[in-house]
N, C-alpha and C positions, 0 to 999 in steps of 0.2 A: 648580869643578864646572860641567860642561857640561850644559845642557838638552836633552833628546830630544823630538824631534817625532814623533808617532805619527800616521800617515794611515790613517784607516779607509776602505775602500772598500765602498760600499753596492751590493750586487748587486740586480739587479732579480728580483722574486719569480717563481719559476717553478713549475709543478707538472705533474705527469705524469698523464695520464688512461690507464687501462689497460682494455682491453676483451677479455673473454675469450669465445670462441666455440668450440664443439665442432663437428668436422666428421664425416667419415665414420666408421663403425664399424669397428674393426680386431680384433674378437673372433673367434678361430679356432674356429669351431663343429665342427671336425673334428679337434681335438686329441686327443680320447680314443681315436680310432681310428688315430692316427699319420698323419693328413692335414693339408691346409691348405685351409680354406674359409671365406670370409667372406659374410656375408648381403647386400651391397651397400646398406645403408642409407647415404645420402648425407650425412645431417645430424641431429644431435641434437635431438629435440622432447620436451620435458618431459611426462610423463604427468599431473601434477598441478600445484597452485598452489606458488609459492615458499615455502620454509620447511616443507614437508612431506616425507614420505618418497618419495611419488610423484614429486616434482620431480626426483629422481635417477634415475628410470628413463625408458628412451626409449620414446615412444608407438609409434614405427615398428616397432622390432625388439625391444624388451623387455628390452635389455641395460642395465647399469649405466652411468652417464655416464663413468665411468672407462675404459671401453673405446672411447671416441670420441677421435679425434684432436683435442687441444687445441691451439688457435691463439690466441695472446696478441699483441695489437697495443698498442703503447705510443705515446702521442702527448705530446710535450712542449709545453706551453702557455706562453707568456711573457706575463705580466700587466703589461706595460710601461706606465709612467705618463707618458713622454714622449710628444708627438705625433710622427708621422713628418714627416721633412723635407719641406717643401713648395718646389717649383720655380715661383717668380714669372716666369719667362720672361726673367729676366735671365743674361747669360752672363759 
């Protein structure tokens, strides 16, 4: 019977950081009359504190947060334990 050798590779721990930002308002205010008009609100600003119902309403235009363009930025962060290679001036 042959022995099997199992090699386990340990991956460096990584995590991703997601940042969500809400941009310009895209609500069509003239939809009820068959037209197209947006109010020009450039960025979502919460009307109240986080965790309240007012936090979902924009202070600038009064629309719900879901009408604003959602922009998600994902950044991968490597928590490497090994130090970066150093160059001691030797070639």
